[in-house]
N, C-alpha and C positions, 0 to 999 in steps of 0.2 A: 415577161410579155407573151409569149407562146401561149401563154396560158388564158390571158386577156383575150388576146384573138380569139382564140378558140372558144372564148366564152360567147363575143361577140356575135362569131359565127351560128353558134347554135343558138342562140334568141331570133337572128334574121330568119331560118330556115323555120324556127317554131314558127313564128311570125308568120312567114308565107304560107305553109303549110297549112296554118291553123283550120280545122271544122269547124270553129264557130260557125252561126249561122252570121249571115248580114246583123247589124245590131242599129234599130231606129233609132237607137238613140233617149234620153231623159232628161227631165229638167226639175227642180226642186217642185213641192207641190206644196211641202209646210213648213214651217219655221222650221220645226226640230231635225228634215232633210240636211242642213246647215249646221253640224253639230260644234266648229267653232267658226266663228266670223272674220277673224281677225283684222285685218285695217283693209279690203279690196279683195281681186279677184287677180288672177294669173292665166293670160289665155297660150295657152300652151301649145306649141311648132309641134308636130308631128315622129319629132325625135329629141331628145334630151339629155343630158345628166344634168344628176341633183348631186350636189357638193357637200360635206361635213360643216366646210365654213364657207364662206363670202370671199373664195380665197380656189384658182382655178386649178392651186398647187394642194392644196387639200384633198382626201381621200374623196374618190365619188362613191356614192351611198346608195345610188339609186343610176340603173340609166331605161329609159320608158321610150316604147316604140306605141303608136298607136296607127287605126287606118276605121274602114267601114266596116271592121270583123270583132275589132274591140283594142285592148289593152296590152302587148307585152314587156316585160320585165328582168331585169340582167339577173338581181338579185331575191325574189319575192313572188310571189304566186299572184298576182293583184291581179284585180277585177276593174273595169274602168270604174265602176260605182265605190271601188276601195280610191281612186284617183284623182274622180270628177267629182263635181257637186251638181254638172252639168256638162252634157256631152250630145250633142249633136254633130254626128260623122258627115251626113251628107252635105252639110252645112260649115267644115272644115271650122268645127268648134268644143271646142273641149278646155272647160274651165274649172283649175284649183284657187282653194283657197290661198291667199296671201295673208302672211301675219306676222309677219317686218318686213322691213327693207334700209336698203344701205345702197352707195352713191353705186350704181348701175348691178344693183343684187336683188333679190327680191327673196324671204325665206317660203316656203310655202309648204304645206299638210300634200304628203304623198302618198300616208296611208292613213283614212279620214276610220280606219278598224281600229288602228291601233294609236292612230294620232303623230304616227313617227314625222320628222318635221326634217328639211336640209333644204339649200340655196342654190337658185337658177340665175346664171348668168343670164341680165339683159341686156341683146342684142336689138332692141326697137322697143323704144321708148312708148307704146301703144300697145304691149302685151302685158304691162302691169299698170291697174286702174284703182284707184280708190272707188269704196261702195257707191259714193257720188255721182262721181265722172262715169262709172261702169254704165251704172243707172238713166241718168240725163244722155248719154252716148247711144246706147241701146236700145231703151227705152223710149226718145223718141224715132228712133231709126226702125223698130219693131213693132212697139204700143207693148202693152205690157198687161199682165195677170197678177191676181189678188191671191195669195194664197188662200187654203181651204180652210184654216185652222185663223182666219184673218177676226179679232177680237171683234164683239159687237159695235164696240164704242168707237171702234178705228171704219167702220161701213158709212160712219154718218158724214154727210158733205157739208164742208162748214164755206162760209160767204169768206175766210181770213183764215192763215196760219198757226191757227193757235185754237185751246178746246174751248176758250170760254168764246168765241167770233159764233154767228148767229146759222144756225142749222135749216140747211137750202131746205131738205126738202128727208125723209125717213122712210121714203118708196124704195123696196131694194130692187138691184141692180144686177145684172151679172157681174161676174169678177174677172172674166174674159175678155181680151181686147179691148181694154179701158185705156181710152187714148191721152198718153201723157203731152205736158201740154211747157210743163213749167217744173223746177223743183227747186222747194228754198227750206235748207237744214231735213228736218223729218220727215217734212210735209210735201206735198205734190199738186199740182192743180193740172186736176183732169177733167177729160167729158166722157160721161159715162150713158148708158143706155138704159133704158127701166127693161124690164123680163118681157113686158108687152109689146117693147120695140116702137112703144108710139112717142114717148119721148123722151128727154135727152135734159143730159143737169150739166153743168161747169162749174167747180168747186174745188174746195181743197179736202184732201185727207189725208191722214197719216199711211207712212209706208215704214216708220223705222221707231222702234224705241228708246228711249233714251239713254240704253243699255245694249244698244250698234245689234237687235234681233230684227229683222225684215222679216216685211210682209208684203212684200212686189216683186216680179222677177220680170224681165225683157221674155216675150214670147219668142224665142229665136227658132221657133219650130216654121215660121210661118216665110 
């Protein structure tokens, strides 16, 4: 018991006196920025434990704290980019990939380099979201941006949410600050503006492949 208490004290002190500079955060910009898409996302609180099993009596495999300066972990030297797929501390936002769920629990990847996984207790139902729910909720609130490796065929704006629908325009448009109207499956109804900022278009584009790889993300830095 004393060893556990001492470990937490060391973790707390190292976090407080950490010399790391203030973190401006990051968002994914390419589809392979997220190496495992899983089933959705977990909005991590500023301090939480990760368990070996979906049971609070199981071993704690990691205990993570984060603030504006980055991340401190109990057992491993993890950075914010090890743990999170998106990290905007000024907005109190830290996002992990969720790969499985069970009643009041979700399994997350807590080390993206090694693929290490563990279970977190869900005390707030808004913390765990499927990709569809996450994109719908935060995409509408913050607008979205398209990933830099978005396939050319996914840039086409269709009149309906399927590949055989008529293409409205082939005019290039800005991949940033795309206004999300509605999501239906792997398609989203969006409002975009061309690079000349003279024309806007409303139509359907693909945001996700049939295999689950995504090419868009809420602009959480706004």
